[in-house]
N, C-alpha and C positions, 0 to 999 in steps of 0.2 A: 736270404736278405729280407729284412723287415721293410714293410711299406712305409711310405711317408705319412706323418701324422695327419696331414690334410686329406689323404685319400682313404682314411678309415671312415666308413659310413656308420651312421647312427642306426643300430638295429631296430629302433622304434619307428623309423621312417620308411615309407615304401621305397622299393629299389627299382621300379620301372614306371613308365608313363601311366600304365593302366592302374597300378596301385595308388599312384599319386592322385589320379583323377577320382578314383573311388574314395580316397580319404577326403578330397574336397567336397564331393557330393554328400558324404556322411556329415561333414561339418555344417553344410548348408541345411541339412535336414534337422540337425540338432539346434541350430540357432535360428529363430524366426526372422531375425534382422538380416541374415545373410541370404536374401531372396534372389539375388542375381548372380548367375554363373556364366562367365564369358570364356569361350574356348577359341583360341587362335589356331588357324590352319588345321582344323579338324577335317580329315578326309570325309567327303560327303557320304561315302558308302558306309561309314561307321556311325552316322548320326542316329539311325534307328536303334542300334544296339545301345548306345549311350543313353538315349531317351528311355529305353525300356529299363535299364538299370536304375536310372534316377527315379522313375515311376515306382519301381519296386522298393527302393529305399524310403521314399516318401510314404508309400503304403504301409511299410513296416513301422515307420514312426507314428503313423496315425492309428495303428492297431488293426489294420485290415486283414482279412483272411488271405492265405497264400495265393489264391487264384484271383483275387480282386486287386485292381490297380486304380490309381487316381485318374480322374478325367484329364484329358489333354486338349490343348487348343494350339493350333499352328497359325502363326502370323507371317504374312509375306508381303510382297510389293502391292498386291491387289486388295489388301485389307482396308476397309473403310470404317467409319464410326459406327454404322449400323451393324457391322459384324461383331463389334466389341461389346456394345452396351445394351442392345435390345435383341429380343428373339421372339418371333411370332409363335403363338400357341393356339392350338385348336382343341376344344373340349366340348362335351355335351352339357348344355345348360338347361334351365327351365323353359327357355323359348326355342329350343333346338340347338343346332350346332352354333357355337359362339367362337369368334376369331378375336383373340386378344393379343396384346404385346406385353411380354414380361422382361425381366432383367436378362442381359446377355451373358456370354461365357466369362467375362472378366468381372461381372458384378456378382460376387460370391454370395450365395443365399444359405449356405450351411457352414459348419465348422470343419469340414473335410478339406485338406489341402488339394490343390490342383496344380498342374504343370503346364506352363506356357512355353512353347518351343518356337524359336526364331531361327530358321536355317541359315539366313544371311542377314546379319544386323545392318550392314551397310546398305542393303537394298530394301529394308523395311519401309513401308509407307509412313508418311508423316503422322497419320492418326495412330498407328502402332507405336511410333516413337514417343508421342505425347502420352499415350497410356503407360508406357514404361516409366517415364519421368514422374508421372502422377502417382503410380501405385508402388513402385519399388522403394522400400524404406519408409513408407508412410504409415502412420499409426492408425488413421481412419480414412475412409473414402466415402464420397457422397455422389449419388447418381440422380440427376433430374433430367429426364429425357422422355418425350412422347407421353407425358402424363405419369411417368414412373418416378417415385421418390424412394430411394433405398440407401441405407447407411450400413457399412460393414467395415470390418478390420481386415485389410489385405493379408492373406496367408499364402497366396500362390507363389510358387518358385518359377523363375524364368531361366531357361537354358538357351543361350544365344551362341551363335557361331559367327566368326568373322575372319577374313583374311588379314594378315598382318599389314599388307600394303594399303588396305582400305581403312585401317583403324584411324589414321590421322585425318580422314575426311569426315569423321563423325563428330557430333556435337559433344563438347565436354560435359554438358549437363546429362546427356545420355550415358556416356562412359562412366560417369561418376556414380551411377546407380548400380553398377555391377562390381561388387567388392571382391568377388572370387574370380581370379583370372589365371588361366593356365595356357601354356603353349603345348599343343598336342599334335605336332606334325608326324611323329613317329608312332602314333597309337596303332596297336595291332590287337584287336579284341581276340580273346581265346575261343569264342564260340560256345555253343551249348547253353545251359541254363544260366550260367554266370559269365557273360562276355568279358567283364573286367576282373574276373577272379572271384573266388568264394569270399563271402563276407565273414571276417573273423568273428568268433563267438563273442569276444568282448565288445566289439562294435555293435553286434546284434542285441546284446544285453543293454547297452547304452541307448539304443534306439527304441527299445520296447517301452511303450507308454505305461505299462503296468509297473515298471520298475520305478521306485522312488529315487529320483536323482538328488544327490547331495548338493549343497550350496557350494559354489566355487568362490573362494576368496582370492584376493590379489596380494602378492608380496610387495615389499617396499620398493624393490627395483623394477617392478613390472611396468609402471607408467613411464619412468625415465627411459627404459629400454625401448618402449614403443616409439617414443619421440626420436630416439637415436636412429631408428631404422627409416625415418622420413628425412629426406634431404632438406626440405624446406616446409616444415609443418604449417607455417603461416599462410603460404600461398597454395598448398595442396588441399587445404580444407580439412574439415574434421571427419569426413566420411571415411577416408583412408585409414586414419588412426583408429577409428572405432572398428572398422573391418578387421584390422590386424589384431586388435585386442579381443574381438569376439571369436576369431579363428583360434587364437591361443587359448581362450577359455574352453572352446570345444575340444581341443587337443588335450587339455588337462582333464576333462571329463572322460575322454577315451583312455587316458593313462590310468585313471582311477578304476575304470572297468577292467583293465588288464591286470591291475594289482589285486582286484578281488579274486581273480583266478577261478578256482573250482567252486568258490562260494556261490557263483551264479547270480549275484546281485551286487549292486553298488554299495559302498560303505555309507549308508545314510546317517549313521550316528555322528560322524565327524566330518567337517567340511574339507573339501579339496583345495589345494593352493596352486594357483597359476603363477609360475615363476618366469624369470627372464629366459630360461631355456625354452619354455613353450613359445615365447615370442619369437625367438630365433628360428625355431622349427616352422612356425606359421609364416614367417617372412620367406623362408626357403620354399615353402609350399606354393605361395602365390608370386614368387619371383621378385620380391623386394630385395634391396641391397642388404648385405650382411655386414655386421660391424666387427672389425678386427681389434680386439682388445690387446693391451700390452702382454697379458699372460697367455695369449692364444698361441698355437703352434706357428713356427715361422713359415713364410711362404716358400714356394719352390724356388730353387736358384735360377738366376736369369739365363744361365747357359743350358737349362733343361730343354729338351726337344719340344718345339711348339706343337700342340695337338692339332690334328687334322680332322676335318669333317669326313665321316666314312663314305659319303656318297659323292660329294663334289670334289673332295681333295684339296680345297682351298684352306689357307691358314686361318685359324681363329684369332681374332684380336685379343691381345693379352690385356689384363686389367690395368697394368701400370701405364699402358699407352694411352689411356683415355683421359687421365688427369695427372697433374703433378702436385701431389699433396705437399703441404708444408711440413717440415720436421716437427714431430711431436703431436701431430693431429691424427685423428682416426680416419681411416679410408674405408670406402665401401665399393662393392662391385655387384652387378646384377647376378643373380643365381638362377639358372635355368634347370638343368638336370644335375644329378650328383656327380657325373663324370666331368663335365666341362660346361662352359657357358656357350649356348648355341643361340644365334640370333633368331628372331621370330620368323623372318621370311628369307627368301633366297637373296643371294648377293646381287647388288645393283649391276645391271649390264648396260654398257654403252651410256646413253643419255637418260636412263631411267632415274626416277626419283629415289634417293636413298631411303632404305627402310630402317626405321628406328628399332634398336635392340631392346628397348624398354617396353614392358606391357602397359605403360601409362603414357601414350603418345600425347595426351592433352597437356602434359607438362612442357613440351618443347615445340609443339606445332599448334597453330590456330585452327579454328573450325573451318569446315568447308563452306562453299558459297551459299548453300541452302540449309545446312544443318545447324548453323550457329544459333539461329533463333527458332528452329523447328517450325518454320513457316511453310505453308502449302505452296509448292512451286507454281509459277504461272502456267496456265493451261494454254497450249499452242495447238492450233489446228494445222494439219498437214496441207490442206488445200484451201480453196476460197470458201467464203461463208455460204455460197450458193449450194454447197454440198451438205449442208446441215439443216435438216428439218423441212417439212413440206410447206409450200406457199399457202398462206391463208388470207392474204390481203396485200394491199399496196398503200404506202404512205409517203410523205415527203421525205426525201433522202436526207440523212444526217451525216453521211460520209460518202466516199466514192466506192464503197464496197457493195456488192450485190445490188446493182442498179437494175431497174425494170425498164428496158429500152423502149418497149412499145408504149407503155403508159407515159414515159418521158416525152416521146415524140408526139403523142396525142395532146399532152399538156402544152407543148410548144406550138402545135398547130393552131390552137385556139387563139393565140395572139399573133399569128403570122401577118394578118392584115395590118395590125397596129404597128408592127415592127418593120414595115417596108414592102409588104406584098411579095412580089416575085423574087426569084433567086433562091439560093439554098436556104434550107430550114435553119433558123437561128435558135439555138438553145442557150438559155441563160441559167445561172445557178438555181433560180427559183423554180425552174421547170423540172428539175431532177426528181425522180421518184424511185423509191427502193421497195423491195419485197418485205413483207411481214411474214415471218416463219414461225411455225409452232415448234416448241422445244421437243427434242427427241425424248421419248420415254426412257426412264432409267429403271423401271420395274416391269415385270411381266408375270401374268397369270396364265398358267398352262392347265387346261381342263382336258382330261381324258375321260370321255363319256362312253360307257358301255351300255348301249341301248337295249341289248338282250337281257339285261338283269333288272330292268326297270319294272316291268309288270304294271300293276295298278298304283305304284308308288309315285307320289307327287314330289319330285326332287327339287322343285323351285325353292321351297323353304330351306332345305339343307344347303343349297348352293348360294343362297342369298348373301350370307356373310362374306364369302369369297369374292363375289361380284361387287359387293359394296366396297370392300377393300380396294379392288382394282379401280373402281370409280373415283374414290377419294384420293388415291395416290396417282391417278392419271396413268395407270399401267396399261400396257398393251396386252391383248388377250390372244392366246394361241389355243384353238379348239381342235381336238383330235377326236373324231367320231369312230367308234368301233361297233360294227354290226347294225348300222342304220339302214333303213329302207330307202331304196332308190339309188344306192351306190352303183357306179359304173361296173365295178368288179367287187362282188360281195366278199371275196377272199382278202381284200385289202382294206386298210383303214383310210378314211378321208380326213383332211385337215385344211384349215384356213387360218389366217392371221388377221385380227381386227385391231385397229388403232385404239379403240376404246370400247367400253361396254355398251355404248349406244349404237353399235353396229347391228342392223336388223338380222344379220345372219346368225347371231348368237341366240336370239329368241327362236328363230326357225330350227336351230340345232337342238334346243331344249325341248321342242315340241315334236321332233321327228319320231315316228313309230319304229319299232324294232324290226330287224330283218331275220335271216336264218343263221348265218355264220357269225362267229365271234373271233375275229383276228386280233386278240388282245396283245399278243407279242408284237405284231406289226404296229399297233397303236402306240405302245410304249417305246418302240424303236423310233418312230417318227417324232415323238415328244423329246426323246434323248437327242436326236439330231438337231432339232430346233433349239433346244437349250444350249447345246454345245456351240452351235453356230452363232447364237446371239451373244453368249459370253465372250467368245473369242473375236468376233468380227464386228460387233456393234460399234457404231461410230462414237456414241456418247459413253458407252460402257455401262452395263447393268449394275445397279447397286444390289438388288436381290431379285429372286424369282420364287414363285410359289407354284408347286405342282400338286394338283388335286386329281386323284384317280378314283373314279366312281365305278366300281366293278364288284362282282361276286367272286372273281378269281378264276372263273371257268373259261378256258380258251380252247376252242376245238380246231384251230387252224395253226399249223406250225409256221415258223418264221420263213423257212425256205419255200413253202408253198405260197405264202403271201408275196414274197419277192419275185417269184416266177409267174404268179398269176394263173397257174394251171393246177387243176385238182390232182392230188396224189393218189396212189394206189394203196389199198390195204387200210386197216384201221389206224386211226390217229393215236388212240390211247392217251398217254400223258405228254405227248410231244409238245402240244401247244402250251400246256401249263409250264413245263420245264423251260421252254424258250422264253416265256414271259418272266420267269424268275431270273433267268440269266441276264436278260436285258435290264431288269430292275437292279441287279447287282452292279451293272456298268453305270447305271444312272446314279447310284449311291456314290460311285467313285468321283463324281463331279465336284464333291466337296459340300460340307454342311454349313460353311460359313455364309454363302450367298444363296444357296438353294435349300428351300424348306418344302418338305413333302408331307402329304397326308393321304390316307386311303379311306374312302367312305364306303362302308359296307351297307348295301341296301337292306339286308336282313331278310325276313321271311323264312319260309321253310321250303326245302330242307336247308338247315344251317351247316356250313362246313368251315374248316379252318383255312381255306384257301385265301381269304382276304388277310388274315393274320400272317400267313406265310409270305404273302406278297409284301406286306408292310415290313416284315423282318428283313426281306431282301433289300428294300428301299431304305431301311434304317429309320423308320418313322412309326407313328402310332396309327391305330384304327379308330374311326369315329362311326358310331351307329347312325345310319341314315334315318331310321324311324324307330319308334318305341317297340321294344320286344315284349310281346304279350306272354311268351312262354317262360315261366320262372326257371326252367331247366337251362335255358340259354342266356339268361340275363347276365349282363356284365361281360359278354364276349368281347374280346379285343381291348 
């Protein structure tokens, strides 16, 4: 028995979710204007695999070596403007170590593409949403921040994920910037080197930058077909029509590569033609409605068995139940997968909000309460204002919050005789006094000072740029001392926190003479605990932190010995160094967006690679603390 004509699949189209997703990623890599890819209901455990495949596709399109991938940037709910546009840099200058600020990860400084990953678009911070609206689809971008002026052409690709039930709460301006949209609830990566399947040879040929790509022309029915696939072109805007046309053009280029076959190169002599068939395939790829023409195969009979979802067992809505078209008019239905139309999210249960079956919820639903204008939501404190910031003075109260009761009573007592003498104390509104509080610091400088590596080196000049940055930005200072003289237990590192660089304990720490033991692993561990605690539990929320480790990398006290405070038996060997590298690797996991690290090598002889190894574990660079007079070791780190 022959199959129904509608059930015959196009052999040129992918037959499963993985292949459809791979085709969409290849189209995004081929077309610079298709910079935004939005995946609905992608299982979180598969995000890393999809990100790796997209990075490999972009690297192949840029001509990178097989082992080299494009740089990636992850944006989440904690992303702030400083994470996106600026990045501190430390380098050796003519006046010693210099601390400067350069363009951030979204300010592209080269022609290589990069990948921006958003695990949950609905929970992305407002600065991240603004960056997506500004960069996706833009021809040029300009950055003017902290004395930086930079112009570039955005080439980054954005890979964002979102749950279907959260899509209607996003701003239409943000959704409009993602032209490639797919529903991937049933994605099952294959694993191995190619989680989404092997890249076809024809697609690899089309992605190769060394291949001369032919010019793609448009047929006469191309533009009318694009408009036919849009239900309301005037209200949906021009971005969706352009996205559909660009995807169709990319599919035409892939067809040309497949037709080249064994030749191994695209036909550069004659142009390729993008037809209405390519537009229909592009519409099915991004789940736009399909157009049923008079010469199209007939639909399935009404008495045919209604398809069922394999997991939930509930009936799927049939296309004719959604609208009652007039006789003689063309009808359209959303297309999800080749076998049937599957809604984006689960069926509404009880009093839940119904989930739209369309990948374009901005057509039928308004924006959320805060996403419509991409405004920063109002900041609310969980408790009274008295819990924020230290008291630095008293002034006349401007409201009834955070009153100073003692100073208010003292002010009322001065006029007690004038107001009637005896009896209870009378307080009038002019007597009310409130506290003046210093703002909570939003930046922190963490110094790990290894006193045993100092010798006769004057490290004040090297550390001056970092202390100056902390002074200018009003950052708090966390000082961790390793191997200092006078410690209660020389097997452990000491630490203290100062509200500013004017704390006299900082000058005393910089002048402390060295001791005998070097508990470097314990010092890094204390710095990691302080940074983690501050990032998670700080009331104001840190914007960024700078970690400066001054050490030669030699640690002769294992971490277990430092925690117990008792001397161990037997030789230490490399236990202290290995523990320090392990703690540095955990420090690196805190994230590079708000934590910036640098290792200062004091130099001198003998020189080892321990500082460079420690810097690799931290994911940062090495700065020479003093000039190297030995030409054999010049340029180390």
